[in-house]
N, C-alpha and C positions, 0 to 999 in steps of 0.2 A: 779236585777232591771229589772223591768216590763216598758217600755217606756213610756210615760205620753204625752200629748200635751199640750204645754205650753199657756197658756194665752197671751194676748193682753199686753207687756211690758212696764215697766213705762218709759215715753220721758226724752229723753236724754234732761238734763238739764229743764226740765223743774217740776210743782209740784210733789212731792215726795207724798203727802199727800192721794193722790186719784189715779188710775189707770183710761185711757179712752181712746178714741180713740185719734190720735193726733193733730186732730182739734176740739175736744172737745166735739164734738156731740157723739149723740147717738149712740150705738155700728150698733142697727139696719140699714141695708139699704149699710150707708157707707163702713162697710165690706164687704159685696156681691157685692158690684161696686170694692172695692180695689181687692178682689181675682180674678176678669177676666182679670185682667193687665198681667197674668202669659202668656206664649207662649203655642202651643200647649205639652202636656209630652211628652216624651220619655222615653227611656228605657237605663240605664247603669248598668252594674252588678247588674242586678236585683234590683234597686232601681229607683222607679222615680224621675226623676229630670226636673226642668225647668228652664226657662231662667228669671233672675230679673234683673232690670237695675234700678242701683242707682246713682245718682251724674254723669248720662251719660256712665257709666259704663257698663260692664255687664257681669254675671257671671254666673253659674250653682247652685243651691240648689239643695235637696231635698224636698220631698212631705210634712217633717211636717211640723206644723204652717204656715197652709196656708194664713189665714187669713192677718197674721203679714207682710210675703215676699209682698202678694198683696200691704199693705200697703206701703213696700219698691217704688216695681215697679211701683206703681202708684203714687211716689212722693208725697205723703201725709207724711210719718214717717221720721218726723226729717231731711228736704233736708239739712237746716243748717249745720248739724252735717258732713255729706259729703260737704261742700261748705267749711267748715274749715279743713278740712283734706287735700282735695284736693288741696289747696291753699299753701301747707306747705312742699308738698312729691316732692320730685326728684327722679329722677334713682340712686342719691347715697345714699338715704335716707335711713334710718332704723327705723322700724315702730314695737312699742313695744305696743301689746293688753293687758293692764289690767284690766281683766271681760269682754274676748271675746265673751263668752255667746255663739250662734251656728253661729257666726263668719260673719255677717253683713260688720264692717267695717274693720276687717282682711282681707277679699276677697276684698272687693273696695281697701282698697290700695295696695293688691299686684298686685292690674295692675301696678303699676307706680312703687311703692317702690324697693330697690333693695333686702330688706330680710324684711321677717314679723314674730315676735315671738309672739308668742299668749298663755295668761295664763289663765287656766280654771281650776277650779277645780271640779266644779259640774257635776258629771257622766253623766247624761242625756243630758245635755247641750254637752259634751265630745262628744257621741256619735253621735249626730246630727251632731257637727262641723266637725268632721271625715268623714261622709258622703258629707258634702258638700263642703269639699277641694276636696274629692277624683273624685267629678264630675269636678274638676275644674285640669285637668291632666298641662295645661299652667301656672297654678300658683300655685300647690302644690308644686314643688322644692325649690319653694320661702319661704314658710311656715311653720314655726317650731313652735310644741306644745311644753306645760311645764303643765303638768299636775299639777299644784302646784296652790299655793296663795301666792303674792308678800304679805309679811309681813317684818315689824322692824325686828322681829327675827327670826331665824328659829326654828326647831322643827315640831311637832305634832300639827295641831290647830282643833278645833271642827267649823264645819261651817253649817249652817242650810237656811231653805227655807220657805216663809211663807206658801206656799199651799204645791209644790211636787219639786224636783230636776228637775232642768230645766227649771223655772217658768219664769227665768229672773230675779229673786230678792234675790237668794240665799243668804251670806253673812256670814263673822262671827260677824255682828250683829244680824242675830236671829240664833245662835247659843245654845239657850233655847227653840226653837221651838220644837214641837213635831217631825218633822220630820228634821233628823239631821248626820253628819256622819264626820269622822276622814279627816283631809288633811295633803298634807303637805307642808310648808311653805318654801319660796325661800326670801331672802333678796335682798333688793337692791344693796348692793357690790355685790353680787353673779350674779345680773344679768348684771350688769356693766363688769362684768368681762369676759361676754358675747360677750360684743361687741366688734368691729373696734375701736381703739382709737378715730380717726379722722372724723368719716365719723357723718353726719348730721344727728339728731334723733328726731323722735315725737314719743310721749306719750302720749296714750288714757286713761283713768282711769274712769270706771264707777263699782262702786262694791259697791254699796248702801250699802254707811255709812263710807264704812271703808275705806276710802281715808283722813278722818280726822285721824288717825293713820299711813297711808303710807305713803303722801307727807311730814311731819314733817323731813320723812327718807331718801328722794331723794336725799339726797347731793352727794350721791358718781355718782347720773347721771346727774345732774343740772350743773354741775361744767362744761359741756360741753360748746363750742363755739356757736354751732349750733345747739341750738334744740327750741322744742316748744311743751308745754303740754295741754292739753286738758281733763277737768275735769269735771265730774256731781256730783254735789252737793246733797245730801240726808238727812238735818238737823233731820228731823224727825227719821230716822232710828238709826242715830247717840246719839240725844241726848232726845230724846221721845216726844210725843205728847203735847198737852196744853200749860202752858207757859214755855218754855226753854230758852227763848233769854241771862238768866244768866249761862245757858251751851255752848250753839250755838254761843254766840259771842266770848270767849276765843277759842274755836277750831278754827271759821273761821279765825279769826287772827293767828292761829298757820301754817293755811296753806300758807293762803297768804303772811305771813313774807318770804316765801321762795322764793315768786315772786316780793321781794322788787326791784323796778328800772327796773321791763320786761313791753311790754306793755301789755296791757287787754283789751281785747275783750267781749262783753257777748255773748253769742249765747242760743238763741232762739230756738222754733221746725222750722221757717223761716228766721231768720234773725240774722245776727252777725254784732254788733254794738261795737264802741271803748270804751271802759268805763274807763274815765281820774277820773270818781268819786272814784272807789275802787282802782285806781293809788294812788291818794291823802289819802285818808284812811288808804291804808297799809303802810303808815311814818308815820301816830300818834302813839305815844306810847301805845295806849289806845284798847282793844277792844270796836268795835261800829256797827257793823253790821253783818249780818246774809247772805250769799247768796243762794239763791233758784231756780240759773237756772244755766246751763254750763257756764262755763269759759273757755277760750284759752289764753294763757298766752306763749309769745312770745319775748324771750332774743334778746335785742335791738343789 
């Protein structure tokens, strides 16, 4: 499969209805400026590598997705995502990255966390992810790649992309797209079996609509005493466009019910705020809201 240059990814926790630059401005100008945030190119194993800084942490990446990495290094791509994760990482933490894509969050987490397990079944994203990890010999021993999709049941699944593999939006929700491929699944119970029993855990989930299927099956992971979970919600991918609240409300409740009694924080592009409203609504016996941004759940 020939490599493809990815489009600008959807904002973590932002609106999933349309792509765009993180600050909502037009692509012209901003991306050109952001791309200049790279350091001077170097050569490593025949691959151009550049230094990117995210959330105060620097690491090396390959030259694919130049505009995207420029946004990261310029601090305009989801700074609150890195902040939310950084707040809850310690040298003892195991970090699970469901939907790793090309590795921005895994590389960031590996600077602090004891162990990073990156789950990515997209073949083009995997190619770039491996290059980016290899460009960081100090971090590579901490990062384990699992070429499978986390799913409630095991077996073989069909995964698709809206444009091409590696476009940051591949998902089981796009299995009927013109571009699709088969992937192996791994269950949350199998993931839990990979972990040390008492290590603090952070889970990041950005799986383009599949979160509504995966999170209700996370019981084997959520019963740990020290855990935080960051989820990007994509109701349009899972429930469709147009009027969807009769579908998305129950889907949202099934997810939030897994975090009843936890602390909720709403994570937008550049802000993190406590979310007492969803903490209250989650206690109600009926579905009554749709989440369209990122949420951080912290077990008290």
